[in-house]
N, C-alpha and C positions, 0 to 999 in steps of 0.2 A: 662371588659368582661372576661368570663371564659368559657372554653370548646367550643369556637367558637360561643357562643351565645351573642347577644348584644341587645341593646334597639334601636328601630327604631321609630321615631315620624313621623306620616304621616299626612300631611295637608288634611283637608276634607272640603267639602261644601255640601249643601243640594242637589245640582244638580249632584254631582258625588263624589264617594269615591274611593280611591286607595287601593287596597288590594294586597299586595305582595303574590306570590304563596306560600311561606313558612311561612307566618304569620297568626296568628289568630286574627281577628278583633273582639274585645269584644264589640258589640253593644247592646243597650237595648233589642232588640228583642231576642237576644241569651241569655240574662241574666234575662229573665222574672222571677219574683218571688223573688226578694231580693237583686239584685246587687245594689251597690251605684252608684250615678251619675258619680262620678269620675272614677269608674271602667268601666262604660259604654263608657266613652270617651277615655279610654286608648287603644292604639294599640301597641302591642309589637312584636318584631321579634320572630323567631321560639321559641316556649316555650320549656324549661324554660330558661329565661334570667338571673335568679338570684336564690338565695337560696330558697329551698322549705321546709316548716315546716311540719313535720309529727307528729300529736298529737297522743299520746298513752294513753289510759284511764286506766293505771295501773302503779304501782311502778316499778322502775328498777329491773330486775331480775325475774319478773313474767312471766307467760306463754305468754301473749300478747306481752310483751316487748321483749322476746327472739326472737319471729318470726318477730316482727317489725324491730328490729335492723339487723337481718340477711338479710331481704329484702332491707332495707334502704341502707346498705353498697353497695350492688350490683347495686341498682337503681341509686345511685349517680354516679357511673362509667358509666352506660348506658346513663344517661341524660346529663352528663358533668357538673353537678352542685351539690353543697352540699345539702344533705338531712339532715336537722336538726331534730333529734328526741327530742320531747318535751313531757315528762311524766306529765300527768294531772290526777291523780287518785281520785280526790275528789268526794264525793257522789256516791260511787260505780262505778265511771267512767263516770257518766252522765255529769260532768263538762266539760270534753273534748268534748263530742258531742254537748253540747250547744254552746261552742266556735266555733266548726266547722260549725254548722248550721247557725251561724250569720256572718261567714267570707265571704269575697268577693269571688265569684266563678271564680277566675282567674287562678287556678291551683297552687297557691303558699301556700295554706293551705290544707293539706289532713289529713286523720286520719285512724288509724287501729281500728278494732272493734272485740270483741269476741262475742259469741252468747248471752252474757248478754244484749246486745242492745235490743234484742227482749223481754226481761223481763221487761224493764223499764216502758212501758205503763201499765203493770199489777202491778208492785211493788210500783210505786209512784203515788199518787193522783194528785200531781202538778208536771208536767214535763215541762221544759223550751223549749222543741223542740218536733217535731213529727218525729220519726224514718223513716217513709215512705215518708212524704211530704217534709221534710227539708234537707234530705241527698241524695246524688247521689251515688248509688252502682257502684263500679269499677270492683272489682274481688274478688272472694273467693281465699284465699291463702293456707290454710292448715286445716286439721281436725284431731282430735284425740279422742279416747274413754275416757270416765270416767272410773275409776277403783274402785271397791269395795275392800278395803284393811283393814287388821287388824294388830294390833301391835303383836310383836313376842310372847307376854305373853298370847294371846288369844288362847285357845285350840280348834281351828277350822281350819281344813286343807282344807275345801271346803265350798261352799255357803250353802249347806243343813245343814252342821254341825253348821254354824253360825245361821241359822234360828232356829235350834233346841235349841240353847242356848237362843236366844231371846224369844222363846215361853215358855221356862221353867221358865223364870223370866221376865215377861212382864214389860216394862218401867224402867228396871234397866240398860240396856246397852245404852251407848250414842254413837253418831256418829258426826264427825266433817265435816264441809264444809268450803269453802272460805268465806261464809257469808250468812246472811238471804236474801232470794230472788234471790240468784244466780242460774244458771242453774244446778250446782251440787246439791244444796239444793232441787230444784224441782225434779231432777232425783232420789234422795234418797227417797223423799216423795212418788214418784210414785212407787218405788220398795217396800216400806213399805206397800202401799195399795194393790198391787198385791200379795205380799207374805203373807199378813195378819200377820205382825209382828209389835211390838211396840218398837221403838227405840227413844231415846231422842235427839233432835237436839242441837248441840253446835256450833253456828256460830262463825267463826273467821274473822279477818281482813286480809284475803288473804290466799292462799293455803300454803304459806311458814310457817305461824304460825300453821296451822292445822297439817301439816306433822311433824313439830317439836314435837308437843304434842303426835302424834301417835307413833313416834319413842320412846319418853320418857315414854309411857304407861299411860299418863294422860287421854287419850281417847282410847277406845278399837277398834273403827271402824271409817272409814272415806270414804267419797265419794269425789274423787278429780280427776282432769285432770291427765292423764297418765304420762305426762312429769314431774309432781311434785313428783310422787311416785317412778318412775322407778329407780333413783339412789339409793334410800334407800332400795328398794327391792333387787337390785343387791348386796348391801352390807349386806344383810341378816337381816336388822333391822325391816322390816315389811314384810308381806305376801300379795300378790295380789291374791284375790280369783277369780275375774271375771272381764271382760271388759263389757261395756254397749252397745256396737255396735252389729249389727246383725251378723257380721262376725268377726273372730278373728283378732287381730292386728298383722301386719307383724313384729313388734318389740317384741311382746309377743306371739309368735306362740303356746306356750304350755299352755297359760292361756285360759280357756274356756270362752265363752260368758255367760251372765246371762240367755239368752234363752236356752242355752245348760245345764244350771245348775238348771233348773226347773221353769223358769219364761218365758213361751212362748211368742214370739212376742216382747220381750223387745229390743228396738233399740233407743238409745240416743247418741248424739255425741257433742263434743265441737268443735267450729270452729273459725277461724280468717280470717277477710276480710279487704279490703281497700275501703274507702269511700271518697267522697268529698262533698262540700256543694251543695244543689240543684241549678240547673242552670249551673253547670260545663259544658263548651263547649264540644260537642261530640268528636271533634278531640283530645282533651286532654284525655278524658275518653278512647278512642280507643288506643292512644299511651301508656298510663299507663297499660292498660289491656294487650297489646302485650308485653311490656317490662317485666312485672312481670311474664308472662307465660314463657318467655325465661329464666328468672332467676330461676324459679322453675324447669326447665328442666335440669339445670346444675347438673352433678353428685355430685359435692361437696356440693351443697345446699340440694339436695335430701338426701344425706347421713347424713348430720347434722340434718335435720328435723326428719328423720326416727329414728336416734339414740336417739332423745329426745321424741319419741313417736308419732310424727306427720306424717301425710301423705300429701305430696304436692297435692293440689286440685284446680288448676286454673279453671276458668270458665268464662262465659259471665257476663256482668253487669246485664242482665235480670235475669239470674239464681240466682245471689246473691239477687236481689230485691225480687224475689219470695221466697227465703229462709227466708228473713226477715219477709215478710208478713205472711207466713205460721207459722213461729215461734211465732209471737205475738198471733195469734189465738190459737195455741196449748197450750201455757202457760196460756192464759186467760181461756180457757176451763178447764185445769187442776186445776188451782187455785180455780175455782168455784166448780168443782166436789169434791175437797178435802177440801174445806172451809179453804184455807190457808190465814191467816191474816198476811199481809206483811207490812202494813204501818198504 
């Protein structure tokens, strides 16, 4: 046993079942839609009674990984059990979600997600899971703006100056993103459409590779999550021209929004949330939601997130579910309008 939690086996019969007040009885009715028979018969003492695995759909050191490990460390203390971070970055992160969607909904396999989850149904013709039907929203964790950044060699001090360069030589300036079909890619393509400029997309395998080439001058422009760019901007190696959200970032108060820079109504953000497999018992969802909200209220956690460009953004499971559904519809509409060929 660890942290005061243990395993309790409760004898049952069809005429009567014993449910201890602090236990979650995982019966078939509570696990409709995918739990195994073994899970349906298991009755554990107060959850969690053992190590919890947290699937992260990105490589170590990425945006999602940074937030995931920050939360996992504190959540482990709050729950009295180890939270094992398991990075599964394959196929743009969809590998992690497929594993999560097929796991037993007993609270011992969870996952973090970035907003890229909402792009999968649009970007992949064949997807091994349904983001709406096969996953259980638990809570939004943090949000951050995308930033439009240029290398130090680009003679553009603001967004309009960059637009002027792009219009003077259409199709000659390139921009980098973390990859084809990512939310940063969609955000940049939306900007191109609204601003009526022609930039050439250069997809990378992650934001780290893109920012390295931006710093080195191999690409002149990039659309990336703020946390990836801020350290290089502080070092004077790149310039951040604008943020993608409707209001300015608290970490970048002097950087204007794209809306302020001549692209009215522009409002896009990157986010990180926590999910479980569909059928996750409501008491576990409620416990996790509450514990993570407490973690995000800690001054030390808020400070660390904000210094990285994130804003702590806890919310209800229902709010995260709505965000996912709305995101899928928004990206699908955008891909159709802009005729984006992603797969």
